[in-house]
Each structure stands twice: as structure tokens, then as C-alpha cells.
C-alpha positions as CSV (number, residue, x, y, z in Angstrom):
1,X,-178.6,-108.1,55.1
2,X,-180.5,-105.0,55.8
3,X,-183.1,-104.4,58.4
4,X,-186.6,-106.2,57.0
5,X,-185.2,-106.2,53.3
6,X,-188.5,-108.4,51.6
7,X,-190.7,-106.3,53.6
8,X,-193.2,-103.0,53.5
9,X,-194.2,-101.6,56.1
10,X,-197.8,-100.0,56.8
11,X,-200.1,-97.5,58.2
12,X,-204.0,-98.5,58.1
13,X,-206.6,-96.1,59.6
14,X,-209.3,-99.1,61.1
15,X,-212.5,-97.7,63.2
16,X,-210.9,-94.9,63.4
17,X,-207.9,-95.7,64.5
18,X,-203.7,-96.0,63.5
19,X,-202.7,-99.9,62.7
20,X,-199.0,-100.3,61.4
21,X,-197.6,-103.6,60.8
22,X,-195.5,-105.4,58.6
23,X,-196.1,-107.4,55.3
24,X,-194.4,-109.7,52.8
25,X,-193.4,-107.5,50.3
26,X,-194.2,-110.6,47.5
27,X,-197.8,-110.6,48.4
28,X,-197.5,-114.5,46.1
29,X,-201.1,-115.5,46.2
30,X,-200.2,-118.7,46.0
31,X,-198.3,-118.8,49.4
32,X,-200.9,-119.6,53.2
33,X,-200.5,-116.0,55.5
34,X,-199.2,-116.6,58.2
35,X,-200.1,-113.6,61.0
36,X,-197.1,-113.2,63.3
37,X,-198.3,-111.5,66.8
38,X,-195.3,-109.8,69.4
39,X,-195.7,-109.3,73.1
40,X,-195.1,-106.7,76.2
41,X,-193.0,-104.6,76.5
42,X,-192.4,-104.8,72.2
43,X,-193.4,-104.5,68.8
44,X,-193.0,-106.5,65.6
45,X,-189.4,-105.9,65.1
46,X,-189.4,-109.4,67.6
47,X,-189.9,-111.5,64.6
48,X,-187.1,-109.8,62.0
49,X,-185.2,-113.0,62.1
50,X,-187.6,-115.1,62.2
51,X,-189.3,-113.4,59.4
52,X,-186.1,-113.4,57.3
53,X,-186.3,-117.5,57.6
54,X,-190.0,-118.1,56.9
55,X,-190.5,-115.2,54.4
56,X,-190.5,-117.6,51.1
57,X,-192.7,-119.7,52.5
58,X,-196.0,-118.0,54.1
59,X,-197.0,-113.9,52.8
60,X,-196.4,-113.2,56.8
61,X,-198.5,-110.0,58.3
62,X,-196.9,-108.6,61.8
63,X,-198.7,-105.9,63.2
64,X,-197.2,-103.6,66.3
65,X,-201.1,-104.8,68.8
66,X,-202.9,-101.8,69.1
67,X,-201.3,-99.7,72.4
68,X,-197.9,-100.9,71.6
69,X,-195.3,-99.7,68.7
70,X,-196.7,-96.8,66.3
71,X,-200.4,-98.6,66.9
72,X,-203.1,-96.7,68.8
73,X,-202.3,-95.3,71.9
74,X,-205.7,-94.3,73.1
75,X,-206.5,-93.5,76.3
76,X,-209.1,-96.4,77.0
77,X,-210.2,-95.0,81.3
78,X,-213.6,-94.8,80.1
79,X,-213.6,-97.4,77.5
80,X,-212.7,-100.5,79.9
81,X,-213.3,-103.6,77.0
82,X,-210.3,-100.5,74.8
83,X,-208.1,-102.7,75.7
84,X,-209.6,-106.4,76.4
85,X,-207.8,-109.8,74.1
86,X,-211.4,-109.9,72.2
87,X,-211.0,-105.7,70.6
88,X,-207.5,-106.3,70.0
89,X,-208.0,-109.7,68.3
90,X,-210.6,-107.5,66.2
91,X,-208.2,-105.4,65.9
92,X,-206.2,-108.2,63.7
93,X,-209.3,-109.6,62.1
94,X,-209.6,-105.9,60.4
95,X,-206.4,-105.5,59.6
96,X,-206.4,-109.1,57.3
97,X,-210.1,-108.2,56.1
98,X,-208.0,-104.8,55.0
99,X,-205.5,-107.3,53.3
100,X,-207.5,-109.4,51.9
101,X,-206.9,-112.2,53.8
102,X,-209.3,-114.9,54.7
103,X,-208.1,-118.0,56.5
104,X,-204.6,-118.1,58.4
105,X,-201.6,-119.6,60.7
106,X,-201.6,-117.6,63.7
107,X,-198.7,-117.3,66.0
108,X,-198.6,-115.1,69.3
109,X,-195.9,-114.6,72.0
110,X,-196.5,-113.5,75.2
111,X,-199.3,-110.7,75.1
112,X,-199.9,-111.4,71.4
113,X,-200.0,-115.0,72.3
114,X,-202.8,-114.2,74.8
115,X,-204.4,-112.3,71.7
116,X,-204.4,-114.9,69.2
117,X,-205.9,-117.5,71.9
118,X,-209.0,-114.6,71.8
119,X,-209.1,-114.7,68.3
120,X,-208.6,-118.7,67.8
121,X,-212.3,-118.7,70.0
122,X,-214.3,-115.9,68.8
123,X,-213.0,-116.2,65.0
124,X,-212.7,-120.1,65.0
125,X,-213.0,-120.2,61.3
126,X,-210.3,-118.1,60.0
127,X,-207.2,-119.6,62.0
128,X,-206.3,-123.0,60.6
129,X,-203.4,-123.7,63.2
130,X,-202.1,-121.9,66.1
131,X,-198.8,-121.0,68.2
132,X,-198.7,-120.1,71.5
133,X,-195.1,-118.6,72.7
134,X,-194.4,-119.1,76.5
135,X,-198.0,-118.4,78.2
136,X,-200.7,-120.5,79.8
137,X,-203.8,-119.8,79.5
138,X,-204.2,-115.8,81.1
139,X,-207.2,-117.5,82.8
140,X,-204.2,-120.4,84.9
141,X,-202.0,-118.3,85.3
142,X,-204.3,-115.7,87.5
143,X,-206.1,-118.1,89.7
144,X,-203.2,-120.0,90.1
145,X,-201.1,-117.0,91.8
146,X,-199.6,-118.0,94.9
147,X,-195.5,-116.4,96.6
148,X,-193.4,-117.5,93.9
149,X,-195.7,-116.3,91.0
150,X,-196.4,-113.1,91.9
151,X,-192.7,-112.4,92.5
152,X,-191.3,-113.6,89.3
153,X,-194.8,-111.5,87.5
154,X,-194.6,-109.2,89.7
155,X,-195.7,-107.1,86.6
156,X,-198.9,-108.6,86.3
157,X,-199.9,-106.6,89.4
158,X,-197.9,-103.5,89.9
159,X,-199.1,-102.6,86.3
160,X,-202.9,-103.2,86.6
161,X,-203.0,-100.4,89.8
162,X,-204.9,-97.5,89.3
163,X,-203.7,-95.1,86.8
164,X,-201.6,-92.8,87.4
165,X,-199.0,-94.4,90.3
166,X,-197.8,-97.4,87.7
167,X,-197.7,-94.8,84.7
168,X,-194.9,-92.3,86.9
169,X,-193.6,-94.8,88.5
170,X,-192.0,-96.3,85.1
171,X,-192.3,-93.6,83.1
172,X,-189.7,-91.8,86.3
173,X,-186.7,-94.2,84.2
174,X,-188.5,-95.7,81.4
175,X,-185.7,-97.0,79.5
176,X,-184.7,-98.7,82.7
177,X,-187.6,-100.1,83.6
178,X,-187.7,-101.4,79.3
179,X,-184.3,-103.5,79.8
180,X,-185.0,-105.2,83.5
181,X,-188.0,-106.5,81.4
182,X,-186.6,-107.4,78.3
183,X,-183.4,-108.9,80.0
184,X,-185.2,-110.6,82.6
185,X,-187.6,-113.9,82.8
186,X,-185.0,-116.0,82.3
187,X,-183.5,-114.6,79.1
188,X,-180.0,-113.5,80.8
189,X,-179.4,-109.5,79.5
190,X,-180.1,-108.4,76.2
191,X,-177.3,-109.8,74.2
192,X,-179.7,-111.8,71.6
193,X,-181.9,-108.7,71.1
194,X,-180.4,-107.2,67.3
195,X,-180.2,-103.7,67.6
196,X,-181.7,-102.4,65.5
197,X,-184.8,-104.0,67.6
198,X,-183.0,-103.2,70.6
199,X,-183.6,-99.2,69.6
200,X,-187.5,-100.2,68.5
201,X,-188.0,-100.9,71.9
202,X,-186.6,-98.1,73.5
203,X,-187.8,-95.4,71.3
204,X,-191.8,-96.6,71.3
205,X,-191.6,-97.6,75.2
206,X,-189.9,-94.5,76.2
207,X,-191.6,-92.3,74.1
208,X,-192.8,-89.5,76.7
209,X,-195.7,-88.2,74.6
210,X,-198.4,-87.3,76.8
211,X,-202.3,-89.0,76.0
212,X,-205.4,-86.9,76.8
213,X,-204.9,-87.5,80.4
214,X,-200.8,-86.2,80.3
215,X,-199.6,-89.6,80.8
216,X,-196.7,-91.5,78.7
217,X,-199.2,-92.7,76.1
218,X,-197.1,-95.9,75.3
219,X,-196.9,-96.6,79.0
220,X,-200.2,-96.4,79.5
221,X,-201.7,-98.2,77.0
222,X,-199.0,-100.5,77.9
223,X,-200.4,-100.8,82.0
224,X,-204.6,-100.3,80.1
225,X,-203.2,-103.7,78.2
226,X,-203.2,-105.5,81.5
227,X,-205.6,-103.8,83.7
228,X,-207.6,-105.1,80.7
229,X,-206.3,-109.2,81.4
230,X,-207.0,-109.2,84.6
231,X,-210.4,-107.7,84.4
232,X,-212.5,-108.0,81.5
233,X,-210.6,-110.5,79.9
234,X,-210.6,-112.6,82.4
235,X,-214.9,-111.6,82.6
236,X,-214.5,-113.3,78.3
237,X,-212.8,-116.2,79.7
238,X,-214.4,-117.2,82.4
239,X,-217.8,-117.2,80.2
240,X,-215.7,-119.0,77.1
241,X,-215.4,-122.0,79.6
242,X,-219.1,-121.7,80.9
243,X,-219.7,-122.3,77.0
244,X,-217.9,-125.1,77.0
245,X,-215.9,-123.3,74.1
246,X,-212.6,-125.1,72.8
247,X,-209.8,-123.1,70.1
248,X,-210.7,-125.3,67.7
249,X,-207.8,-125.7,65.9
250,X,-204.3,-128.4,65.9
251,X,-202.3,-126.0,69.2
252,X,-198.0,-125.7,69.1
253,X,-197.3,-124.6,72.4
254,X,-193.0,-123.3,72.9
255,X,-191.7,-122.7,76.4
256,X,-188.4,-121.6,77.5
257,X,-187.2,-123.9,79.9
258,X,-185.4,-121.1,81.9
259,X,-189.1,-119.1,82.2
260,X,-191.1,-118.7,84.4
261,X,-193.9,-120.3,82.3
262,X,-191.7,-123.8,82.5
263,X,-190.9,-123.1,86.2
264,X,-194.7,-122.7,87.7
265,X,-196.9,-124.3,85.6
266,X,-197.9,-127.4,83.3
267,X,-198.2,-125.8,79.7
268,X,-199.2,-128.0,77.7
269,X,-201.4,-130.1,79.7
270,X,-203.2,-126.3,80.4
271,X,-203.7,-126.4,77.2
272,X,-204.7,-129.3,76.0
273,X,-207.8,-128.7,78.1
274,X,-208.0,-125.7,76.1
275,X,-207.9,-126.8,72.8
276,X,-210.9,-129.6,71.0
277,X,-208.0,-130.0,68.5
278,X,-204.9,-131.4,68.9
279,X,-202.0,-129.9,71.7
280,X,-198.4,-130.6,70.8
281,X,-195.0,-128.6,71.9
282,X,-192.5,-128.3,74.2
283,X,-189.7,-127.1,76.5
284,X,-187.0,-125.1,74.3
285,X,-183.2,-123.9,76.0
286,X,-184.2,-120.5,76.5
287,X,-185.6,-117.5,78.8
288,X,-188.5,-116.0,77.4
289,X,-187.6,-113.8,74.3
290,X,-188.2,-117.2,72.6
291,X,-188.2,-115.5,69.2
292,X,-185.4,-113.5,69.1
293,X,-183.6,-116.3,71.7
294,X,-183.4,-118.9,69.1
295,X,-184.7,-117.8,65.7
296,X,-183.9,-120.6,64.1
297,X,-185.0,-123.5,66.0
298,X,-188.9,-120.8,66.3
299,X,-188.9,-120.8,62.3
300,X,-188.4,-124.7,62.3
301,X,-191.1,-125.6,64.7
302,X,-193.2,-123.3,62.8
303,X,-192.5,-124.5,59.8
304,X,-193.2,-127.9,60.4
305,X,-196.1,-127.1,62.6
306,X,-198.2,-125.4,60.3
307,X,-197.0,-127.5,56.9
């Protein structure tokens, strides 16, 4: 099957910024919409295998999140909120408004899961059901920081250092850094990645094109994503918890048996504490990159849960 056969790739301008996405070519209104959000250091193409199995059942929308892929890489330094999960979630909502989608199913992996979490809190009337993959809530993970977590997720603390140090360090050999991340966190090398997908990750993450500050734009925007998570996102999360906000919809949680989340956290319990709806889930035989390591299982799990 040709790469992403049955899907259209588009770029639209929303609030003055480009947003690139793929959507089902068959835009039949009798199919429910399912939005799939990718994580770091990837793009929407991580969903390729899952999407091929779900395209007959759903209208699929797979954006490149702000700061990733071919979407906007604005510097963001003078506006800390630019890469907040609230702003990124709003951009997803703007895209769905542009496509005429009112309510939808939502699934996010890694950073996409954190955007999906915030989206479900800020726009509760839009999300029919939610799935998060291989994450625990950001605030809980930071609050539980210890030596084991800092060593396993050192990038959470490296990428948030003031610009331009992490950008310059990663930019010295961006491809080696990218491969180390994609092969880590229990995923045991790069063999699970489709060649076309790996080429896209390399093209996008290793792009040396500078931003207005003279830094590699793609690397800088990824760092800004993490800087926001260690700053303004925690503020938003604490405010939500103080108000008693809960994810109102039913939620599915998947995490990898070989991953850091399984080893150091109790994700099902942590998500149950943040949801008003029912929460179900399980650990699966994978590392961190579950949708690519176990695409059939992921697709079946989503179809069964979202039914």
C-alpha cells in the first residue's frame, strides 16, 4: 500500500500560523471523527499504521502539533504561553473548527497526550472519549521527581534549560540525538519505525533552518514545548486542580511494560484521580512508542473503546 494512501495532506493558516495535517480522503459525514496527536520527537506520520487500520471506521485528523513537523516553529521566547499545552490545544480546536468538526474522539501519545489532557479540560463539550498513551499527568510526574526519574527522563530537565544551550548541544549532532530518543525508553532500537516515517522524523527534527534568533527552528520549538511544560503548564494544571476540574469523558490509558511510566508510576490510578468519567487501561508489551511498536493492538484498542 502506498504511503498514506487514502489520506490528504494539507496546510492551512490559523491565527496567522501554518498548521500541517493529514485527514481521511473519504470525508463521509456518517463516520465519527477521531483526532490523533503525536509526541516528541516525531510528527503526525507516527500514526500511519494505526490510521490505515482505522480509516474505514473514522474520519481521521492527524495534525503536526505546533513546534513540530511542518507546522509553525515560531521562536516563542518573548511569549512563554506560545507553547503552552493550552495554546497547542486551542490550535487543534481551531483546526477542527476549520474542518467543520464539532465533537470528536481524541487520542494522544507522549506530548500529544499532554495536549489532549489540556484540551479535554478546556473544551469538555467537544471530546466524546479520550485516550492517552504512555504518560502520567505532567504535574504528578514532576512532583514525584527523584533520581530514577531524572536519570530516565533527563531530557525533561535538559530541554528546559535557558536558550540557547540545549539547542546548540542537540544541534551539534541532531540525527544522533533523534535516534537515541527514538530508540530509547524501552523501545529497543529503531526497528519498529517504518523507513518513510524515520526519514520524515530526520527531515523535520534535523532541519538546520534558523529562526529569528539564529537557532535551529525545529529544535528550539521542541525545547520551548518542554519549557512551557515545566512552567506555565504546571501553573495551569495547579489552577485546574484547585478548581476541582476533571476530565468529564471516559478515558482509556495505555502504557508500555518496558517503559519508564510503567516502572516509576501507577498511571491508571493517577488518571483515575483526574477523571470524572470511567477510566480503564492496561500495560502492553512495548516500550514508549506503542502506536508504532504495536499498531494492530493500538488500533483494536481504540476501535473497541471508541465504539
